[in-house]
N, C-alpha and C positions, 0 to 999 in steps of 0.2 A: 461424598453426597451421589446418590443414586437416583436417575431420572424416573418419574411415574409415567412418561410417556412412552405411547407404544412407537417403537422404531420405525415399523412398518406402515402406519397411519400417517405420513406427512404433513397431515392438517392440525395433528395435536403438537408439532414441533414448536419450541421457544420463538417469539417473535422478537426482532432485533432489538427491541426496547427493553424486553425483558433479560437479554444477556447483560446489559450494562452495569448494573448496580455490582460493584466488586470487582468487575473486569480488567479496571484500571489500577489495580493494586501494585502492581509491578511498573507502571509508567514511569518514564526518567524525568529528573527535573526539567523545567522548560528552561531555556536560554534566553538571554535579553541581548545576545552580541550581535543580532541583526539590527536592533533597535538604532535607528539615525543613519542607517544606511540607506542609498540610492542603489539598486540593483538593477539594470538594465539588460534584456537579453535580445539575442537574435538567433530564433528559432531555425532547423532546418529546412522548413519550409518557407522561410522568410518573413514570418510574423514577428513583428517587434512587440515587446512586452516592456513597461517599466514599472518596476517596483519602489516604493518610498515606504520604508518600514518604522512604523512607531514603536512604542511598548507595548500596546497591544492591538494596533491594527493596521494594515498594510492599506496603502493607497495603491489603485494600480491603473495603466491603461493600455489596450490591447489592440494592435491592430494588425489583421491579416493583410495579404498582399490586394491590392486592388477595392479595399473596404474601408469604411469610415472609422475613426479612433471610437472603441468603447474604455467606457472608464467606471471605476467603483472603488468602495473601500470597505474591507471587511475586517473583522477580528481574525486573529490568526494565533497560533500556537508554534512555537518553533523549537526544535532540538538539535544538539550538537551530537553527530553519529560518530566523527572522528575529527582530530585536529583540522580545522580547515574546512571541512564537510557538514553541511547545515541542512535538517529537513524541516520545511515550513507547511503547515496543512490550514488551510481556510475554505469556507463555503459561502458562495457567494449570497449576499444579503438580495440584491435585486434578482438573482435566479437561484432559488434556495435547492432546486434540484440538480444542482451543477456544484462539484467540490474540487477543489485543486491541491494535488500533493506536489510539492517541489522541491527540488534536489539542488543543492548549489553547491558545488565545489570550488572554493575561492582560491585554492592553492593552482589547481589545473585552468580553471577558467572556463569549466564543462557544467552545463546545467541538464537538467531532466525533469520535464513538466508531464504530471499525470492528470488528466481530466477525467473525473467520474462522474456519471451521468444517472439519473432515474427515469427511464420511459415506461414503457407499456410491454408486457410480456409479449410471446407468440410462440406457439408450439417448437419453434425452432430456435428461439432467442429467450434468454433469462431478462428481465425487465431493467438491469444495469449494464451499464457499457462503459468502458475506458478506452482513453486516447492516449499515448504516448508519443512524445516528442522531444528529441534531443535539441541542444542549442548550446549558444556558448555567451559569456559574459562580456558584454561590452567595454571596452577600455583594458581589458586582462590580457595577460601573457597567455595565449593557451598552449596547452602541454598534453601530450598523452592521448590515448585513444577517446573518444567519445562513447558517451553511454550507449550500449547495443545490447540486442537479445543474448542471452546466455543460456547454456543448457547445463553449466557446471554443477547445478544443484542435482541434476536426475541421478537417480538411484539412491538419494540418502534417505534416511529415515531418523526423524528429527523430535525430540520431547521439547514441547514449548509449555512453560510457565507463566501464566498472567497474572496469578494469584496463589495465594496457597490454597484455594478452592477451585480454581479454574487452569487445567490441563488438557493439553490437545497433543496427537501425535500428527505428524506430516510427513506423507511417502509422496517423495517427487517422481511421479511416473515418466515423465516423457516432458519436452519443451513446451508442450501446452495443456497437460493435466497433472493433476495431484489428487491424492486422498486424503481427507482429513477424518480423525478418530477422537470424540471426546472421551478421555480417561478419568477426569474428576469435575466436578460441578454440575450446574442444572441441564447439561446438555449429554451426561453421561451415558453410555451405550449409544449415542446416535454417531453415525458416520456418512459420507456420501464423497463422490468423486465431481470435481470441479474444475472449469478452465481457468487455467492460469498464464502468466507472462512474467518473465524473470529480464533483468537488465542489469548487467554489472555496470555498478559506477568506479570502483575502486577494485584492484584484485583482494579478492575475499570478502568485498561489500557487494550486497546486492538488494536492488529493489525487486520484491515479491508481492504480485499483485492478483487477486482471483475475483472470480465472478460467480456468487453462490445461484442456485436456480430455486430451491425447495424454498428457503427464506430470502427472497431477492435483497442481495446487498454485495457492494464493492469494497473490497478491503485493500489497502497499500500498505506494505510494508516495507522498512528499509531493516537490512538484518546483515550484521557483521559476523562472517563466519570463518573469521582467521583463526581462531582457537576454538576447536570442535569440539573440547570441554567446557566452553564457557562463551556460548553465542550470545547475543545480545540483538534485539529487536525493537522498532517504533513504528506505530502506526495508526490507522484508524478505520473505522467501519462506517461505511455510508449505505443507509438503504432507508425504507419506510416504516413507519409507526405501524402497530398494531392494527390500528384503523384505517390504514392506508391514506392516511389525508396530509400527513406531515412527514418532512423527511428526518430522521434521525441520524445523528453524525457525532462521534465521539473517537477520543483519541487512546491509546493505550499502549502498552509496553510488554517484553517477556523476556525472560532468559531461557536459556535452551542448550540442550547438548545432543550431540550426533549418537544416535543409539547403534546405527549399522549403516554400511554400506553395501549395496548390492552391484555386482561386477556381471555384466552380459557379455557372452561371445560377440567379438567384433563385428559378425554379420548380421546380429541381432540386436543390436544396441539401441534403445530406444530415443538416446540423446541424437543419434544422427538423423531422426526423423521429423524434419522440418518440414 
């Protein structure tokens, strides 16, 4: 499929809700493994978060240090990324411009929460923002390293296929930037460079999140890079409807493979430019 959009005229680019149909064809089956579980977290900043997972909704309470408890219940989707490693995604009913991506490693007792928000764009910032907070699972035997920023993907060039129609190429430029190019689908021929953040959850398994500026949206993915010929990712997109009034929020999945890897001279290696 070839786009009829003028790639130089960003006002004609497809809105986020226009991308959704068929984009989730390679989405993994949902897991019910979290249903019936109570999982309480203590985050690195001292925030306490309690979760009670049902079959379709998660009830939660949230207490930052020195603040009153906030509570709510939201529909969620969950995916099993690897044995013992789960990804839960939900959007707050009470605050629809905030979405949560929660990564729970039940084997190591580690957790990572990514909070995506929709605000107001400015000349220096896109309208979407993301916050990353590592934590531990209360009562679990905590093992290994906590989720942390990583430059391990830098230099990679990866093909991601979200459906038989939607294919994108990612070039991981530095710890802060990546370039995407649509190879197939309604955005074919479009490309841009956007800010990104990468965290390593386990060896070879990364949370890769980005914030687009032309069509403001926050994306969060968790990708298994352990087999370069058979990559697998699960993720969500969160932004505004074309009319700018309502949030758009949906999950997806992709199969991928490493196309190439660039090696830079040590003195010029962008992976070292933190």
